[in-house]
N, C-alpha and C positions, 0 to 999 in steps of 0.2 A: 442565699438559700439555706445554708447550714445554720447561720445565725438564727434565722427563723424557728428552724428545727429545736436549737437550743431553748428559745424562748418558750416553744409549744410544752417541752417536757418539763422544764421548771416550773410553769405554771401549773401544770397537771400535778407535779408532786407537791407544790404548796397549797394546792386546793383553791388556786385563784382562777379566775376566767381567763381562759386561752384568748390571747388577741387575734385580731384578724390580720392576715398577711398584708392585705392592701393598707390599713393603717399603718403598720409597722415598717413595711418595707414597699412602697409604692412603685419603685422601679423594677420590680420583679415582673416580669410578664404574666399574664394569665390565661395564656392559650393551653390547649390540651396537649399533654406529653405523657407517655409512659415514663414512670420513674422508680427507683429504689433509693431508700434512705438506709445507711450504714453506720452502725455505732461501733467503735473499736475502743479499746481501753489500754492505758498504759504506753511505756517505752517502745514494748514490742508490738503494739497496736494488735493485740489479741481481739479476735472477733467477739462482739457482745450483743450484737443483733442486726438482723438484715432482712427486711421485708420490703416488697414494691409491688407494682402491677404493671401489667403489660396493656391494659386498657387503654385506648386512645380517646375515650369518652370522659375522662376526669380532668377537670381543670388543675393547672400547676399549684395554685394557691390551696384548693382542697386536698390535692395529693400531699403536699407538704405536711399540712394539718393532720392528715389521718396517718400518713405512713411514719412520720416523725414518732408518733405514739405506738403504733402497732410495732414497728421495730424495735423500741425500746422497752416495750412492756408485755408485748405479745408473741414473740418469738419462742416456739415451743422448746427450743434447743437450750434455752437459758432461762434463769429466774429473772423477773422483771428488774431493770436498772434501779438502784436506790440512791439516796441522797448522798452517800459518803463516797460514791464513785464518780460524782459528775465532774470533780475537778480533774479527773484523769481521762476523760473522754475525748474521742475525736469523732467528728460527724462527717460522712460523706455524702452528698446529693449526687446520683447518677442520673442524667436525662437520656432517655435510650432513644437513639436514632439509627437510620439507614438499616432498616430490617429488610432481609431477603433470604430465600430458601438455599440451603447449602446442598451440594450434590451428594455428600457422603460425609462421614464422620471425620474425615480429615480435611474437609474443604473450609477451612477457617484458619486464622492467623493468630497465633500465640501472641498476647499483648495488645492486640488490635480488635478482636471480635470477642464478643460474648456469644453465648450459645444456648438455645433452649431446645430441649429434646423432648419428642412424645414417642411413646412405644407401648407395647402391649405385653403381658405375661399372665398367662393363667385366665384369660377372659378380663384382666384388668387393664384400665388405660391409665397410663402412669406418666409423669411429666417431671421435668425438673430444669432448673437454670443455673447457670454461672454467669456472673459479671465479667467484662473483659480481663481484669486485672487478676482474677483468681488463679489460673493456670500459670501465669508467668510469676506471681508471688510464692507459688507451692513449688516452682521448678518442674512441672509435670510437662509431659509431652502430650501427643493428641490421644494415644491410646490410653494413656494412665488418667487424663482428664476425663474421657468418656466414660471410663470404668467407675471412677469415683461418682461421676454425675449420675449414672445409671443406678449405683447403690443408693445415692440420695434420693432418687425418684421411687425405690422401692424394689427394684430388680432383686431375686432371689436366686441363688446358686451361682454356677460357674458361668461366666461371660466368655462366650465365643466370638470369633470373627464373624460368624453368621449373625450372630445377635447385635452387633455393632453396626453391620451395614443395614440392619433391618429397621433401624430407628429413624425418625423423622426428625431433621435439624434445621433450625431456624437460627441464623447467625445475625448479630447486629453490633452495633458500636455505642459508645456512650461519651457524653461530655461530663466530666466529673469535677466537683469542687469539694475541697475538704478543709476542714476547720478544726483546729483543737479547742479545748475550753480556753486555755490562756489566750489564744487568738481571739476569741469570742469577746472575752472581758476587754481585751485592747481595743476591739472594734467599738464596744459600746462606750469606752472612755473617749474615744476619738470624735464620736458623734455626740457626746455628752448626754447618753441616755442611761436610764437606771441600770446598775450593776448588780447582777446576783452574787453575793459574797457567801461564801460557803465557810462554815467553823469546822476545822479538821477534828475538834474534840467531839462535837455532837452530830456533825453533818448536817445541821440544819441551815437552810437558806433564807435569807431576808434580802429585800429590795433596798438599796442604797442609790442615791444619785450623786454623782460626781460634782463637788463644789469646786 
């Protein structure tokens, strides 16, 4: 799945037709799943883009096609990913499963559950989501995680315990696959498929086939 995401953004950058998932990776199932695509960069794996959907009406093939691009080029927190960055990228695809309501803001397990919150402030309906790995990677406990997530969703002012208990929380788990650009190139070589080669001098990609 991450390999196809690399295919998608490279085709987009090079002005080529984006390949269909079924043609490139016929073994990827095409059932409907909520999913997120995450791009990170460099040795420290700094976040470079992450967008997904909770919709259960989108096929996996279409979801990978759409959210590989949305997360790479349309995450409003970042500039669009460019050619010069691709060789340092890591792609993660999270398939979301086991959705269930949480009783309160502490009713989830760090490192196991992701959480989606819904709340209101000043008549506004607000929401935000963290994938399961976020709190663990940041070293946050429940209260800190919730406060960051409420800020992400648009909460203004001081957050009280009453505010935390007032939010609606849905917890979920994910099945995640990660792939670095180097691993992507190796995979292509092993399959005898065209390999995108980047020139560090000008950041321009061309398709080459392994001989």
